[in-house]
Residue frames as qw, qx, qy, qz and C-alpha x, y, z in Angstrom:
[[0.734, -0.544, 0.376, -0.153, 89.36, 232.92, 116.15],
 [0.155, 0.554, -0.808, -0.127, 92.62, 230.91, 115.53],
 [0.923, -0.026, 0.210, -0.322, 91.95, 227.23, 114.80],
 [0.005, 0.564, -0.818, -0.117, 94.26, 224.27, 114.67],
 [0.769, 0.043, -0.517, -0.373, 93.75, 220.85, 113.21],
 [0.379, -0.338, 0.760, -0.405, 92.95, 218.05, 115.78],
 [0.035, 0.099, 0.985, 0.137, 91.38, 214.65, 115.89],
 [0.334, -0.422, -0.581, -0.610, 87.67, 214.26, 115.16],
 [0.326, -0.351, 0.391, -0.786, 85.48, 215.76, 118.05],
 [0.854, -0.157, -0.184, -0.461, 83.48, 212.51, 118.16],
 [0.861, 0.077, -0.423, 0.271, 86.46, 210.31, 119.20],
 [0.391, -0.841, 0.241, -0.287, 87.74, 210.69, 122.73],
 [0.481, 0.335, -0.754, 0.295, 91.02, 209.30, 124.15],
 [0.627, -0.485, -0.593, 0.143, 90.63, 207.42, 127.51],
 [0.408, -0.196, -0.345, 0.822, 92.62, 210.15, 129.24],
 [0.110, -0.180, -0.096, -0.973, 90.51, 212.89, 127.99],
 [0.598, -0.406, -0.586, -0.367, 87.40, 210.86, 129.04],
 [0.605, -0.350, -0.521, 0.489, 88.94, 210.45, 132.53],
 [0.176, -0.017, -0.168, 0.970, 89.67, 214.17, 132.77],
 [0.344, -0.318, -0.341, -0.815, 86.17, 215.00, 131.74],
 [0.657, -0.451, -0.596, -0.096, 84.73, 212.71, 134.33],
 [0.528, -0.207, -0.446, 0.693, 86.79, 214.24, 137.02],
 [0.013, 0.021, 0.008, 1.000, 85.47, 217.63, 136.16],
 [0.329, 0.416, 0.719, -0.450, 81.92, 216.29, 136.11],
 [0.306, 0.372, -0.354, -0.801, 81.48, 217.12, 132.23],
 [0.833, 0.240, 0.273, -0.417, 78.78, 215.27, 130.19],
 [0.676, -0.003, 0.662, 0.325, 79.54, 212.64, 127.76],
 [0.052, -0.172, 0.488, 0.854, 80.04, 213.46, 123.99],
 [0.048, -0.445, -0.802, -0.394, 76.57, 211.98, 123.19],
 [0.172, -0.764, -0.519, 0.343, 74.92, 214.25, 125.84],
 [0.194, -0.503, 0.139, 0.831, 76.94, 217.12, 124.53],
 [0.006, 0.077, 0.649, 0.757, 75.68, 216.68, 121.01],
 [0.084, -0.645, -0.752, -0.105, 72.10, 216.36, 122.13],
 [0.159, -0.809, -0.286, 0.488, 72.42, 219.77, 123.95],
 [0.017, -0.688, 0.270, 0.674, 74.54, 221.43, 121.34],
 [0.641, 0.335, 0.636, 0.269, 73.20, 219.99, 117.93],
 [0.423, 0.365, 0.447, 0.699, 72.59, 221.63, 114.68],
 [0.091, -0.914, -0.326, -0.224, 70.49, 224.45, 116.04],
 [0.537, -0.739, 0.102, 0.394, 73.50, 225.39, 118.32],
 [0.569, -0.065, 0.414, 0.708, 75.82, 225.25, 115.37],
 [0.245, 0.662, 0.428, 0.564, 73.79, 227.47, 113.23],
 [0.369, -0.914, -0.160, 0.051, 73.41, 229.94, 116.18],
 [0.631, -0.538, 0.235, 0.507, 77.19, 229.90, 116.45],
 [0.536, 0.133, 0.475, 0.685, 78.05, 230.15, 112.83],
 [0.148, 0.626, 0.466, 0.607, 75.54, 232.74, 111.85],
 [0.274, -0.923, -0.157, -0.219, 75.32, 234.89, 115.02],
 [0.633, -0.715, 0.131, 0.267, 78.12, 234.44, 117.52],
 [0.709, -0.023, 0.335, 0.620, 80.97, 234.07, 115.02],
 [0.299, 0.675, 0.358, 0.573, 79.83, 236.84, 112.80],
 [0.284, -0.926, -0.133, -0.208, 79.49, 239.27, 115.77],
 [0.732, -0.526, 0.138, 0.409, 82.80, 238.37, 117.18],
 [0.608, 0.155, 0.323, 0.709, 84.52, 239.09, 114.02],
 [0.050, 0.827, 0.302, 0.472, 82.40, 242.37, 113.65],
 [0.505, -0.860, -0.049, 0.061, 83.59, 243.38, 117.16],
 [0.729, -0.326, 0.219, 0.561, 87.07, 242.63, 116.41],
 [0.462, 0.443, 0.344, 0.687, 87.03, 244.65, 113.22],
 [0.127, -0.906, -0.257, -0.311, 85.24, 247.49, 114.74],
 [0.561, -0.799, 0.106, 0.192, 87.57, 247.83, 117.70],
 [0.720, -0.115, 0.271, 0.628, 90.63, 247.25, 115.59],
 [0.331, 0.626, 0.309, 0.634, 89.72, 250.10, 113.23],
 [0.348, -0.908, -0.130, -0.194, 88.87, 252.31, 116.35],
 [0.745, -0.568, 0.107, 0.333, 92.21, 251.54, 117.82],
 [0.715, 0.418, 0.148, 0.540, 94.18, 252.90, 114.87],
 [0.107, 0.838, -0.063, 0.531, 94.41, 256.46, 115.84],
 [0.698, -0.715, 0.047, -0.018, 95.52, 255.42, 119.36],
 [0.879, 0.125, 0.000, 0.460, 98.85, 254.51, 117.89],
 [0.415, 0.567, -0.059, 0.709, 99.81, 258.09, 118.05],
 [0.466, -0.808, 0.015, -0.361, 98.91, 258.77, 121.70],
 [0.110, 0.585, -0.721, 0.355, 101.63, 258.63, 124.43],
 [0.469, -0.202, 0.714, -0.479, 99.52, 256.35, 126.73],
 [0.623, 0.204, -0.502, -0.564, 98.51, 253.90, 123.99],
 [0.327, 0.074, -0.936, 0.105, 99.17, 250.78, 125.80],
 [0.149, 0.223, 0.707, -0.654, 96.71, 251.65, 128.71],
 [0.522, 0.293, -0.039, -0.800, 94.10, 252.87, 126.20],
 [0.562, 0.242, -0.696, -0.377, 94.40, 249.68, 124.08],
 [0.178, -0.002, -0.932, 0.317, 94.14, 247.57, 127.18],
 [0.313, 0.272, 0.489, -0.768, 90.95, 249.25, 128.01],
 [0.597, 0.357, -0.345, -0.630, 89.60, 248.83, 124.48],
 [0.388, 0.161, -0.904, -0.076, 90.56, 245.02, 124.84],
 [0.085, 0.120, 0.819, -0.554, 88.50, 244.80, 127.97],
 [0.510, 0.364, 0.183, -0.758, 85.52, 246.34, 126.39],
 [0.525, 0.314, -0.660, -0.435, 85.96, 244.02, 123.32],
 [0.226, 0.094, -0.946, 0.212, 86.15, 241.02, 125.64],
 [0.322, 0.212, 0.642, -0.662, 82.99, 241.99, 127.64],
 [0.625, 0.345, -0.167, -0.680, 80.93, 242.25, 124.43],
 [0.471, 0.254, -0.813, -0.231, 82.12, 238.78, 123.42],
 [0.111, -0.025, -0.909, 0.401, 81.31, 237.11, 126.75],
 [0.431, 0.302, 0.477, -0.704, 77.81, 238.59, 126.76],
 [0.552, 0.359, -0.437, -0.613, 77.18, 237.69, 123.27],
 [0.486, 0.153, -0.860, -0.031, 78.08, 233.99, 123.90],
 [0.703, -0.468, -0.040, -0.534, 76.18, 233.94, 127.16],
 [0.818, 0.022, -0.515, 0.256, 78.86, 232.38, 129.21],
 [0.389, -0.874, 0.097, -0.275, 78.96, 233.69, 132.72],
 [0.595, 0.377, -0.561, 0.435, 82.26, 233.41, 134.60],
 [0.692, -0.705, -0.128, -0.090, 82.66, 232.48, 138.15],
 [0.404, 0.610, -0.474, 0.490, 85.85, 233.76, 139.73],
 [0.792, -0.603, -0.098, 0.006, 87.30, 232.31, 142.93],
 [0.826, -0.157, -0.014, 0.541, 90.69, 232.97, 144.68],
 [0.383, 0.624, 0.098, 0.674, 91.40, 236.37, 142.98],
 [0.360, -0.862, -0.084, -0.347, 90.42, 238.32, 146.17],
 [0.811, -0.533, 0.068, 0.231, 93.23, 236.57, 148.02],
 [0.695, 0.238, 0.153, 0.661, 95.87, 238.01, 145.66],
 [0.179, -0.754, -0.046, 0.631, 97.41, 241.36, 146.17],
 [0.634, 0.533, 0.419, 0.371, 96.93, 242.47, 142.52],
 [0.059, 0.992, -0.092, -0.069, 98.57, 245.86, 143.04],
 [0.402, -0.613, 0.620, 0.279, 101.95, 243.92, 143.04],
 [0.534, 0.499, -0.552, -0.402, 103.58, 242.56, 139.81],
 [0.714, -0.141, 0.681, -0.082, 103.08, 238.69, 139.45],
 [0.277, 0.233, -0.771, -0.524, 103.40, 236.19, 136.69],
 [0.700, 0.090, 0.408, -0.579, 100.03, 234.62, 136.12],
 [0.027, 0.202, -0.937, -0.284, 100.48, 231.02, 134.80],
 [0.669, 0.232, 0.272, -0.652, 97.26, 229.94, 133.00],
 [0.514, 0.152, 0.823, 0.186, 96.18, 226.64, 131.31],
 [0.217, 0.348, -0.364, -0.836, 95.21, 227.16, 127.67],
 [0.463, 0.253, 0.841, -0.118, 92.02, 225.48, 126.69],
 [0.380, 0.711, 0.579, 0.122, 90.53, 227.78, 124.06],
 [0.323, 0.381, 0.204, 0.842, 90.81, 230.83, 121.76],
 [0.291, -0.782, -0.274, -0.478, 88.41, 232.49, 124.08],
 [0.678, -0.428, -0.390, 0.452, 90.66, 232.34, 127.15],
 [0.329, 0.164, -0.024, 0.930, 92.03, 235.89, 126.38],
 [0.299, -0.542, -0.185, -0.763, 88.62, 237.66, 126.58],
 [0.728, -0.538, -0.425, -0.005, 87.98, 235.73, 129.93],
 [0.661, -0.270, -0.220, 0.665, 91.20, 237.11, 131.36],
 [0.165, 0.325, 0.120, 0.924, 90.77, 240.56, 130.10],
 [0.473, -0.622, -0.342, -0.522, 87.24, 240.84, 131.74],
 [0.777, -0.572, -0.256, -0.056, 88.06, 239.16, 135.00],
 [0.643, -0.177, -0.176, 0.724, 91.76, 240.26, 135.81],
 [0.026, -0.952, -0.303, -0.024, 90.63, 243.70, 136.94],
 [0.337, -0.790, 0.205, 0.470, 94.14, 245.37, 136.27],
 [0.556, 0.736, -0.321, -0.213, 96.35, 246.11, 133.28],
 [0.740, -0.325, 0.557, 0.190, 98.81, 243.32, 132.29],
 [0.355, 0.581, -0.595, -0.428, 100.93, 242.15, 129.42],
 [0.948, 0.067, 0.256, -0.178, 100.62, 238.75, 127.72],
 [0.260, -0.466, 0.764, 0.362, 103.35, 236.51, 126.53],
 [0.797, 0.417, 0.276, -0.339, 102.17, 235.25, 123.13],
 [0.687, -0.047, 0.564, 0.456, 103.49, 233.25, 120.17],
 [0.044, -0.394, 0.372, 0.839, 104.75, 234.93, 117.01],
 [0.116, 0.302, 0.871, 0.369, 102.16, 233.03, 114.88],
 [0.040, 0.742, 0.604, -0.289, 99.46, 235.21, 116.27],
 [0.095, -0.539, 0.150, 0.823, 100.95, 238.22, 114.41],
 [0.085, 0.032, 0.763, 0.640, 99.67, 236.90, 111.20],
 [0.026, 0.631, 0.775, 0.011, 96.03, 237.29, 112.10],
 [0.095, 0.538, 0.223, 0.807, 94.50, 240.54, 110.81],
 [0.422, -0.749, -0.088, -0.502, 93.63, 243.21, 113.36],
 [0.820, -0.567, -0.069, -0.028, 94.53, 240.94, 116.32],
 [0.801, 0.034, -0.053, 0.595, 98.22, 240.74, 115.44],
 [0.172, 0.617, 0.000, 0.768, 98.37, 244.63, 115.05],
 [0.518, -0.734, -0.003, -0.439, 96.78, 245.06, 118.39],
 [0.865, -0.419, -0.080, 0.263, 98.96, 242.63, 120.29],
 [0.631, 0.241, -0.027, 0.737, 102.02, 244.49, 118.87],
 [0.039, 0.621, 0.042, 0.782, 100.83, 248.03, 119.44],
 [0.644, -0.671, -0.101, -0.354, 99.47, 247.29, 122.98],
 [0.080, -0.708, 0.629, -0.311, 103.00, 246.29, 124.27],
 [0.963, -0.157, 0.142, -0.168, 102.37, 242.50, 124.52],
 [0.289, -0.619, 0.705, 0.191, 105.51, 240.22, 124.55],
 [0.872, 0.375, -0.182, -0.256, 106.03, 238.13, 121.30],
 [0.508, -0.460, 0.722, 0.101, 108.19, 235.03, 121.48],
 [0.653, 0.490, -0.506, -0.278, 109.47, 233.16, 118.42],
 [0.847, -0.310, 0.409, -0.142, 109.41, 229.50, 119.67],
 [0.919, 0.328, 0.068, 0.209, 111.27, 228.31, 116.58],
 [0.602, 0.360, -0.221, 0.678, 114.08, 230.81, 116.94],
 [0.479, -0.770, -0.342, 0.246, 114.23, 231.97, 120.52],
 [0.551, -0.111, 0.073, 0.824, 117.35, 234.00, 119.75],
 [0.076, 0.476, 0.389, 0.785, 115.04, 236.47, 117.84],
 [0.411, -0.742, -0.434, -0.304, 113.08, 237.20, 120.96],
 [0.599, -0.164, -0.401, 0.673, 115.85, 238.51, 123.16],
 [0.029, 0.228, -0.025, 0.973, 114.76, 242.14, 122.82],
 [0.578, -0.437, -0.398, -0.562, 111.18, 241.14, 123.68],
 [0.750, -0.381, -0.512, 0.175, 112.27, 239.29, 126.71],
 [0.382, -0.010, -0.296, 0.876, 114.41, 242.05, 128.03],
 [0.227, -0.354, -0.161, -0.893, 111.43, 244.39, 127.56],
 [0.707, -0.439, -0.473, -0.289, 109.27, 241.99, 129.59],
 [0.642, -0.209, -0.481, 0.559, 111.87, 241.87, 132.37],
 [0.170, 0.130, -0.155, 0.964, 111.89, 245.67, 132.57],
 [0.465, -0.406, -0.377, -0.691, 108.13, 245.72, 132.54],
 [0.744, -0.426, -0.514, -0.023, 107.87, 243.42, 135.41],
 [0.522, -0.138, -0.382, 0.750, 110.44, 245.23, 137.35],
 [0.113, -0.226, -0.029, -0.967, 108.44, 248.52, 136.86],
 [0.340, 0.116, 0.568, -0.740, 105.37, 246.81, 138.25],
 [0.600, 0.245, -0.288, -0.705, 103.55, 245.50, 135.23],
 [0.719, -0.100, 0.663, -0.183, 102.03, 242.00, 135.72],
 [0.317, 0.357, -0.726, -0.494, 102.50, 239.33, 132.98],
 [0.854, 0.101, 0.335, -0.386, 100.20, 236.56, 131.77],
 [0.106, 0.428, -0.839, -0.319, 101.76, 233.37, 130.42],
 [0.933, 0.053, -0.013, -0.356, 100.42, 230.07, 128.93],
 [0.301, -0.594, 0.737, 0.116, 103.21, 227.64, 129.99],
 [0.799, 0.204, 0.566, -0.014, 101.75, 224.82, 127.79],
 [0.241, -0.392, 0.494, 0.738, 102.90, 226.79, 124.87],
 [0.296, -0.023, -0.591, -0.750, 99.77, 226.33, 123.01],
 [0.707, -0.164, 0.070, -0.684, 96.03, 225.16, 123.25],
 [0.461, -0.135, 0.858, -0.183, 95.14, 221.69, 124.58],
 [0.381, 0.106, -0.655, -0.644, 93.69, 219.47, 121.86],
 [0.525, -0.232, -0.809, -0.126, 91.74, 217.20, 124.29],
 [0.549, -0.725, -0.125, -0.398, 90.92, 219.26, 127.41],
 [0.830, -0.416, -0.174, 0.328, 93.86, 217.92, 129.46],
 [0.092, -0.948, 0.283, 0.114, 96.65, 220.14, 130.75],
 [0.881, 0.380, -0.165, 0.230, 99.69, 219.48, 128.84],
 [0.748, -0.217, -0.141, 0.612, 103.37, 219.63, 130.05],
 [0.050, -0.977, -0.049, 0.199, 104.53, 223.07, 131.03],
 [0.702, 0.533, -0.121, 0.457, 107.59, 224.56, 129.24],
 [0.626, -0.508, -0.224, 0.549, 110.25, 225.35, 131.88],
 [0.390, 0.165, 0.166, 0.890, 111.41, 228.22, 129.80],
 [0.191, -0.733, -0.457, -0.465, 108.10, 229.93, 130.44],
 [0.549, -0.788, -0.265, 0.081, 109.29, 230.72, 133.98],
 [0.623, 0.208, -0.058, 0.752, 112.49, 232.46, 133.00],
 [0.003, -0.621, -0.064, -0.782, 111.06, 235.82, 133.45],
 [0.629, -0.694, -0.188, -0.296, 109.67, 235.06, 136.88],
 [0.839, -0.305, -0.092, 0.440, 112.97, 233.64, 138.27],
 [0.520, 0.387, 0.071, 0.758, 114.86, 236.61, 136.57],
 [0.140, -0.587, 0.003, -0.797, 112.84, 239.33, 138.21],
 [0.169, 0.012, -0.807, 0.567, 112.09, 237.41, 141.41],
 [0.556, -0.119, 0.041, -0.821, 108.29, 238.01, 141.23],
 [0.458, 0.033, 0.830, -0.315, 105.85, 235.37, 142.64],
 [0.220, -0.045, -0.786, -0.576, 103.85, 233.17, 140.28],
 [0.565, 0.113, 0.384, -0.721, 100.00, 232.98, 140.49],
 [0.105, 0.061, 0.939, 0.322, 98.42, 229.69, 139.17],
 [0.513, 0.285, 0.143, -0.797, 95.19, 230.23, 137.43],
 [0.226, 0.129, 0.942, 0.212, 92.92, 227.45, 136.00],
 [0.485, 0.207, -0.173, -0.832, 90.25, 228.25, 133.40],
 [0.295, 0.105, 0.941, -0.130, 87.59, 225.66, 133.56],
 [0.508, 0.591, 0.587, -0.220, 85.08, 225.01, 130.70],
 [0.258, 0.742, -0.220, -0.578, 86.64, 227.16, 128.07],
 [0.102, -0.231, 0.874, 0.415, 87.87, 224.00, 126.10],
 [0.257, 0.425, 0.861, -0.107, 84.46, 222.56, 126.28],
 [0.283, 0.771, 0.226, -0.523, 82.98, 225.97, 124.97],
 [0.550, 0.798, -0.188, -0.163, 85.41, 226.18, 121.98],
 [0.812, -0.241, 0.429, 0.313, 87.82, 223.28, 121.43],
 [0.130, -0.463, 0.579, 0.659, 90.41, 223.41, 118.60],
 [0.042, 0.005, 0.834, 0.550, 89.45, 222.97, 114.91],
 [0.007, -0.616, -0.769, -0.169, 85.94, 224.30, 115.17],
 [0.002, -0.283, 0.017, -0.959, 84.01, 227.61, 115.18],
 [0.522, -0.524, -0.610, -0.283, 81.10, 226.03, 117.18],
 [0.031, -0.310, 0.543, -0.780, 80.89, 228.05, 120.37],
 [0.503, -0.416, -0.753, -0.084, 78.87, 226.12, 122.94],
 [0.297, -0.659, 0.170, -0.669, 77.51, 228.63, 125.73],
 [0.776, -0.332, -0.521, 0.125, 78.19, 227.28, 129.19],
 [0.470, -0.876, 0.085, -0.063, 79.08, 228.49, 132.68],
 [0.666, 0.476, -0.394, 0.419, 82.86, 229.02, 133.00],
 [0.656, -0.736, -0.068, 0.153, 85.21, 229.25, 136.01],
 [0.442, 0.661, -0.406, 0.450, 88.41, 231.08, 136.69],
 [0.819, -0.554, -0.112, 0.099, 90.11, 229.44, 139.78],
 [0.257, 0.786, -0.421, 0.371, 93.09, 231.45, 141.21],
 [0.843, -0.317, -0.383, 0.205, 95.40, 229.62, 143.52],
 [0.497, -0.831, 0.045, 0.244, 97.87, 230.73, 146.21],
 [0.221, 0.901, -0.366, -0.076, 101.12, 232.47, 145.42],
 [0.944, -0.035, -0.023, 0.326, 104.18, 230.34, 144.42],
 [0.233, -0.895, 0.254, 0.284, 107.41, 232.25, 145.50],
 [0.781, 0.556, -0.176, 0.223, 110.34, 232.28, 143.23],
 [0.168, -0.847, 0.446, -0.235, 112.79, 233.34, 145.91],
 [0.586, -0.443, 0.678, 0.025, 115.64, 230.83, 146.23],
 [0.842, 0.362, 0.382, 0.117, 115.28, 229.56, 142.59],
 [0.129, -0.591, 0.455, 0.654, 117.90, 230.14, 140.03],
 [0.598, 0.497, -0.309, -0.548, 117.73, 229.58, 136.14],
 [0.182, 0.314, -0.930, -0.052, 119.04, 226.07, 136.59],
 [0.152, 0.168, 0.876, -0.426, 115.99, 225.21, 138.58],
 [0.458, 0.154, -0.234, -0.844, 113.36, 226.22, 135.89],
 [0.542, -0.089, -0.776, -0.309, 112.27, 222.53, 135.46],
 [0.249, -0.232, -0.822, 0.456, 111.64, 222.16, 139.29],
 [0.143, 0.270, 0.222, -0.926, 109.60, 225.32, 139.28],
 [0.417, 0.092, -0.528, -0.735, 107.79, 224.39, 136.20],
 [0.416, -0.166, -0.894, -0.022, 106.66, 221.16, 137.79],
 [0.080, -0.308, -0.662, 0.678, 105.48, 222.85, 140.99],
 [0.337, 0.286, 0.014, -0.897, 103.46, 225.43, 139.12],
 [0.466, 0.054, -0.685, -0.558, 101.97, 222.83, 136.87],
 [0.275, -0.231, -0.885, 0.297, 100.93, 220.71, 139.91],
 [0.083, 0.340, 0.434, -0.830, 99.05, 223.81, 141.33],
 [0.391, 0.218, -0.315, -0.837, 97.18, 224.46, 138.10],
 [0.434, -0.055, -0.857, -0.271, 96.19, 220.88, 137.84],
 [0.156, -0.299, -0.794, 0.506, 94.89, 220.82, 141.35],
 [0.254, 0.326, 0.119, -0.903, 92.77, 223.97, 140.49],
 [0.410, 0.236, -0.486, -0.735, 91.62, 222.66, 137.32],
 [0.504, -0.089, -0.832, -0.214, 90.62, 219.15, 138.29],
 [0.546, -0.580, 0.024, -0.605, 89.36, 220.27, 141.57],
 [0.694, 0.022, -0.655, 0.298, 91.67, 218.00, 143.61]]
């Protein structure tokens, strides 16, 4: 699981503490008492080992699929199976609300907050349709995971040199036009403190370009389960809250900022329960 450097987990910013209070999350002291050294050892010696074993096994099993004509669909199914194993292993049930109000037979852009490396398994299991993911180029460097992302038709974006992503963006546009939904993380990376970070306007280029509606999605509890800079997985109930459609009709590419603010507000309302 990817991990990036962040501040000490024992030190909270006032903003992060406020956000936690809004969500009703326990204090750091209460969290430590519940998820002490026994929890750490269970995570390091059981959860993490099994997750990497699942990843390696599915990665090796997917190699022959490269030669099949319908490999993207097959690899998506394998990713869903891999994700189910992970969520069952870490004993974190997910409550889904609002998805039944969305016509998932139509192509939409699903805008999701990014709290944890385990967001992807949650989405694979609980979005009950095939989709593509917009991801950062850096993930290609991870063994097995990078290969799977590339071969399963996901959309790679080089944030440092966007001009190199033109072909990928064109492919994503065609895919949306053909009816394939797209999942994006508009923050551009995981949150270091559990708060939703500013959305990148460019993330909505594809939605405006193709005229498809945006679905705001809030994943609640994934940051607390596995924040950045740790492999300590803390089992807990999770939520996937799906909001109402946000139409892109009437927007042009000069209004990406306006649309970005609107979508971020919708995700925040879902996430903080406003």
